[in-house]
C-alpha positions as CSV (number, residue, x, y, z in Angstrom):
1,X,-18.7,-13.0,-15.1
2,X,-19.4,-13.6,-11.2
3,X,-18.8,-10.5,-9.1
4,X,-18.2,-11.3,-5.5
5,X,-19.0,-8.7,-2.9
6,X,-17.4,-9.2,0.7
7,X,-19.1,-7.9,3.5
8,X,-16.7,-6.5,6.3
9,X,-16.4,-8.7,9.2
10,X,-16.8,-6.9,12.7
11,X,-13.7,-8.7,14.0
12,X,-11.3,-11.3,12.5
13,X,-8.4,-13.5,12.8
14,X,-5.1,-11.6,12.3
15,X,-3.9,-14.3,10.2
16,X,-6.5,-14.6,7.6
17,X,-7.8,-12.4,4.9
18,X,-11.2,-13.8,4.4
19,X,-13.4,-15.7,6.6
20,X,-16.1,-18.1,5.4
21,X,-18.9,-18.6,8.0
22,X,-21.6,-19.6,5.5
23,X,-20.8,-16.2,3.9
24,X,-17.6,-14.7,2.7
25,X,-16.4,-11.8,5.0
26,X,-13.4,-9.5,4.5
27,X,-11.4,-9.1,7.6
28,X,-9.7,-5.9,8.8
29,X,-6.3,-7.2,7.5
30,X,-7.8,-7.6,4.0
31,X,-9.3,-4.2,4.2
32,X,-5.9,-2.7,5.1
33,X,-4.2,-4.7,2.3
34,X,-6.6,-3.2,-0.4
35,X,-6.2,0.3,1.0
36,X,-2.3,0.1,1.0
37,X,-2.4,-1.4,-2.5
38,X,-4.8,1.2,-3.8
39,X,-2.5,4.1,-2.4
40,X,0.4,2.5,-4.2
41,X,-1.5,2.5,-7.5
42,X,-2.6,6.0,-6.9
43,X,1.2,7.2,-6.2
44,X,2.1,5.5,-9.4
45,X,-0.4,7.0,-11.5
46,X,0.4,10.5,-10.0
47,X,3.9,10.1,-11.1
48,X,3.2,9.6,-14.8
49,X,3.1,13.4,-15.7
50,X,6.5,14.0,-14.4
51,X,8.0,10.9,-16.1
52,X,6.4,12.1,-19.4
53,X,7.9,15.5,-18.8
54,X,11.3,13.8,-18.9
55,X,10.9,11.2,-21.6
56,X,8.7,10.4,-24.5
57,X,9.5,6.6,-24.4
58,X,6.6,4.7,-23.3
59,X,8.8,1.8,-22.2
60,X,10.5,4.2,-19.7
61,X,7.1,5.6,-18.4
62,X,5.6,2.0,-17.8
63,X,8.8,0.3,-16.2
64,X,9.3,3.4,-14.0
65,X,5.9,3.1,-12.7
66,X,6.1,-0.8,-12.2
67,X,9.2,-0.3,-10.3
68,X,7.7,2.7,-8.3
69,X,4.9,0.3,-7.1
70,X,7.5,-2.5,-6.1
71,X,9.8,0.0,-4.6
72,X,7.1,1.4,-2.3
73,X,6.3,-2.0,-1.1
74,X,9.9,-2.9,-0.4
75,X,10.4,0.4,1.4
76,X,7.4,-0.1,3.7
77,X,8.7,-3.4,4.8
78,X,12.3,-2.1,5.2
79,X,11.0,0.7,7.3
80,X,8.9,-1.5,9.3
81,X,12.0,-3.8,10.1
82,X,14.1,-0.9,11.3
83,X,11.7,1.3,13.1
84,X,12.6,0.0,16.7
85,X,16.2,1.5,15.8
86,X,14.9,5.0,15.5
87,X,14.7,6.1,19.3
88,X,14.3,9.7,18.7
89,X,11.8,9.4,15.8
90,X,8.9,10.6,17.9
91,X,10.5,13.7,19.3
92,X,11.9,14.7,15.9
93,X,8.4,14.2,14.4
94,X,7.0,16.3,17.1
95,X,9.4,19.1,16.5
96,X,8.8,19.1,12.8
97,X,5.1,19.3,13.2
98,X,5.1,22.1,15.8
């Protein structure tokens, strides 16, 4: 089994995830992708006790977690597409956090 360890590139092309310059480097885009995927996985694992409290069927537990991971990613892209329509979002966020 070969384990590949990637060094972080100091700066990178925004369109590529791995740069090869004699050595493989992970760009900031790739590192961000890994962090987002890891947080999706943590949220899915965190919801397992809640699903087990409702149902003992393992099929329900597994499928709800798979759909939770897929749903978070779809929700992120949906919000990224419509965020320009929320004119008062910054003002409301400031009011809520005060």
